C-alpha positions in Angstrom: 10.2 -14.0 -70.5 12.1 -17.3 -70.8 10.3 -20.7 -70.6 12.1 -21.5 -67.4 10.9 -18.2 -65.9 7.3 -18.9 -67.0 7.5 -22.2 -65.2 8.8 -20.9 -61.9 6.5 -17.9 -61.8 3.6 -20.2 -61.2 5.6 -22.0 -58.5 6.6 -19.1 -56.3 3.0 -17.9 -56.4 1.9 -20.8 -54.2 3.7 -19.7 -51.0 1.5 -17.7 -48.7 3.2 -16.1 -45.7 1.0 -15.7 -42.7 1.1 -12.6 -40.6 0.5 -12.3 -36.9 -1.7 -9.4 -35.8 -4.4 -8.7 -33.3 -8.0 -8.7 -34.4 -10.1 -10.8 -36.9 -8.9 -12.9 -39.8 -9.9 -10.3 -42.4 -7.0 -9.0 -44.5 -6.7 -5.3 -44.5 -3.8 -3.2 -45.8 -2.1 -1.8 -42.7 0.2 0.7 -44.3 -1.3 4.2 -44.5 -0.7 7.2 -46.7 2.3 9.1 -45.5 4.0 6.2 -43.7 7.7 5.7 -43.6 8.9 2.1 -43.6 12.4 1.2 -42.4 14.0 -1.9 -43.8 16.5 -3.2 -41.2 18.7 -6.1 -42.3 22.0 -7.3 -43.7 23.3 -7.5 -47.3 20.2 -9.2 -48.5 18.2 -6.1 -47.5 20.9 -3.7 -48.7 20.7 -5.4 -52.1 17.0 -5.4 -51.8 17.0 -1.6 -51.9 18.6 -1.6 -55.4 16.5 -1.6 -58.6 14.6 -4.9 -58.8 15.3 -5.7 -55.1 12.5 -6.8 -52.7 12.5 -3.4 -50.9 12.1 -1.6 -54.2 9.3 -3.9 -55.3 7.4 -3.6 -52.0 7.5 0.2 -52.2 6.5 0.1 -55.9 3.4 -2.0 -55.1 2.4 0.2 -52.2 2.7 3.3 -54.3 0.6 1.7 -57.0 -2.1 1.5 -54.3 -2.1 5.3 -54.3 0.0 5.5 -51.1 2.6 8.2 -50.6 5.1 6.1 -48.7 8.8 6.5 -48.0 11.4 3.8 -47.6 14.2 4.1 -45.0 17.0 1.8 -46.2 18.8 0.2 -43.3 20.4 -2.9 -44.7 24.2 -3.3 -44.0 26.4 -6.1 -45.3 27.7 -8.6 -42.8 25.3 -7.4 -40.0 24.2 -9.8 -37.3 21.8 -9.1 -34.5 24.3 -7.2 -32.2 25.3 -5.0 -35.1 21.6 -4.1 -35.9 20.9 -3.5 -32.2 23.9 -1.2 -32.0 22.8 1.0 -34.9 19.0 0.8 -34.4 18.7 4.3 -33.0 20.8 6.0 -35.6 19.5 4.1 -38.6 15.9 3.5 -37.7 14.4 5.1 -34.6 15.9 8.6 -35.3 14.3 8.5 -38.8 10.8 8.2 -37.1 9.3 5.6 -39.3 5.8 4.1 -38.6 7.0 0.6 -39.7 10.2 -1.4 -39.5 10.8 -4.8 -41.2 13.4 -6.9 -39.5 15.5 -9.4 -41.5 18.2 -10.9 -39.3 19.6 -14.4 -38.8 21.7 -15.5 -41.8 24.9 -14.0 -40.5 24.1 -14.9 -36.9 24.0 -18.6 -37.9 27.1 -18.5 -40.0 29.3 -19.9 -37.2 32.7 -19.3 -38.7 34.9 -16.2 -38.9 33.9 -14.1 -41.9 36.5 -11.4 -42.7 35.3 -8.3 -44.7 38.2 -5.9 -45.2 39.6 -5.2 -41.7 36.5 -6.5 -39.9 35.9 -10.0 -38.7 32.5 -11.3 -38.0 31.4 -14.5 -36.1 28.2 -16.2 -35.6 25.9 -15.4 -32.7 24.7 -18.2 -30.3 20.9 -18.7 -30.2 20.5 -17.4 -26.6 22.3 -14.2 -27.5 20.4 -13.9 -30.7 17.1 -14.1 -28.7 18.2 -11.3 -26.4 19.3 -9.1 -29.3 16.1 -9.6 -31.3 14.0 -9.0 -28.3 15.8 -5.8 -27.5 15.4 -4.6 -31.1 11.7 -5.2 -31.1 11.2 -3.7 -27.6 13.1 -0.5 -28.5 11.3 -0.1 -31.8 7.9 -0.6 -30.3 8.7 1.7 -27.4 9.4 4.4 -30.1 5.9 3.7 -31.6 7.2 1.7 -34.5 5.2 -1.3 -35.8 7.4 -4.3 -36.5 7.2 -6.8 -39.3 9.5 -9.8 -38.7 10.9 -11.7 -41.7 12.1 -15.2 -41.1 15.6 -15.9 -42.5 16.0 -17.3 -45.9 18.4 -20.1 -46.7 22.2 -20.3 -46.8 22.5 -22.3 -50.0 19.5 -23.8 -51.7 20.0 -27.1 -50.0 17.5 -27.8 -47.2 19.7 -30.6 -45.8 22.8 -28.4 -45.5 24.0 -28.1 -41.9 23.7 -24.4 -41.8 20.1 -24.5 -42.9 19.3 -27.0 -40.2 21.1 -24.6 -37.7 18.7 -21.9 -38.9 15.6 -23.8 -37.8 15.6 -22.8 -34.1 16.4 -19.2 -35.0 13.4 -19.0 -37.3 11.3 -20.9 -34.7 12.1 -18.1 -32.2 11.2 -15.4 -34.7 7.7 -17.0 -35.2 7.3 -17.3 -31.4 8.3 -13.7 -30.7 6.1 -12.4 -33.5 3.1 -13.9 -31.6 4.4 -12.7 -28.2 5.1 -9.2 -29.3 2.0 -8.8 -31.6 4.2 -8.3 -34.7 3.3 -9.1 -38.2 5.2 -12.1 -39.7 6.5 -12.7 -43.3 7.5 -16.3 -43.1 10.0 -16.2 -46.0 11.9 -19.3 -44.8 8.7 -21.3 -45.3 8.0 -19.6 -48.6 11.5 -20.3 -49.9 11.5 -24.0 -48.8 8.1 -24.6 -50.4 9.0 -22.8 -53.7 12.3 -24.8 -54.1 10.5 -28.1 -53.6 8.3 -27.3 -56.6 10.8 -25.6 -58.9 12.5 -27.9 -61.5 16.2 -28.5 -61.3 18.4 -27.2 -64.0 22.0 -28.4 -64.6 24.5 -25.6 -64.4 27.6 -24.2 -62.6 28.2 -25.3 -59.1 26.1 -23.7 -56.4 28.4 -21.6 -54.2 26.9 -23.3 -51.1 25.9 -26.5 -52.8 26.4 -29.9 -51.3 25.5 -33.4 -52.7 23.7 -33.2 -56.0 23.1 -29.5 -55.5 26.7 -28.8 -56.5 25.7 -29.2 -60.2 22.3 -27.5 -60.0 21.8 -23.8 -60.9 20.5 -21.5 -58.2 16.8 -21.0 -58.5 16.0 -18.1 -56.2 19.5 -16.7 -55.5 22.6 -15.5 -57.3 25.0 -17.3 -55.0 23.0 -19.5 -52.7 22.2 -16.6 -50.3 21.5 -13.3 -52.1 18.3 -13.0 -54.1 18.0 -13.1 -57.9 14.9 -11.7 -59.7 12.6 -14.5 -58.6 14.0 -14.5 -55.1 13.3 -10.8 -54.7 9.8 -11.3 -56.0 9.3 -14.1 -53.5 10.5 -11.8 -50.6 8.4 -8.8 -51.8 5.3 -10.9 -52.0 5.8 -12.2 -48.5 6.3 -8.7 -47.1 3.3 -7.4 -48.9 1.1 -10.2 -47.5 2.3 -9.3 -44.0 1.3 -5.8 -44.6 -2.2 -7.1 -45.7 -2.2 -6.5 -49.4 -4.7 -8.9 -51.1 -3.6 -11.9 -53.1 -5.3 -10.4 -56.2 -3.3 -7.2 -55.9 -0.1 -9.1 -55.2 -0.7 -11.2 -58.3 -1.2 -8.0 -60.3 2.0 -6.5 -58.9 4.0 -9.7 -59.7 2.7 -9.6 -63.3 3.8 -6.0 -63.6 7.3 -6.8 -62.2 7.8 -9.7 -64.6 6.7 -7.7 -67.6 9.4 -5.2 -67.0 12.2 -7.9 -67.0 
């Protein structure tokens, strides 16, 4: 493990994502033996299902708890809330999972035309986003699926960037609807902001989404300012595991195991 990696391992351990659930304040692992977990999202989640990705790490940690659990990968590059809503039945509900994590917001906030091949994507206004997210949660819960909401991670590792400021009301809504709909919450936006504040800057190639002095600072948690690197995937996995109720002691043990393999 590099000296830089040793330094930041301690840093990302400090973020604790709260989860919203009914009942007492005791932390209990909610995932049960035999459960299926669908991971609905965009390219961050699609990449998360690859080796070393956050989806893979979450499943590895749960299986290390002796649970026979199955992942239902449902991440698709470029997806926004209307896209996820449109494919919810085919990609999630029809698979009959007990759980669904929902990671949606980055592409909704990207308010410019993004062309991928022959398809063009545009950002989604906040009010439409709220309607789409509400419909996704309502339909999933009506099918008996428990929902874990992930707040959106950053678009460029610069908290002062306009796009990250635009993300704030979208993430605020996710926190609000988690409470209203009795969903668990992995506040990955909060975790990422707190981790970046404490991680040392390192000079390097320009950040893809960097502005100001961030143009000359290496990405810390992402490969390109948006998609997660090793440490970013670990950060996300830890947040999801906390939302599921895995203890801090076991999360720390899982993190140690992940890092030893890299």
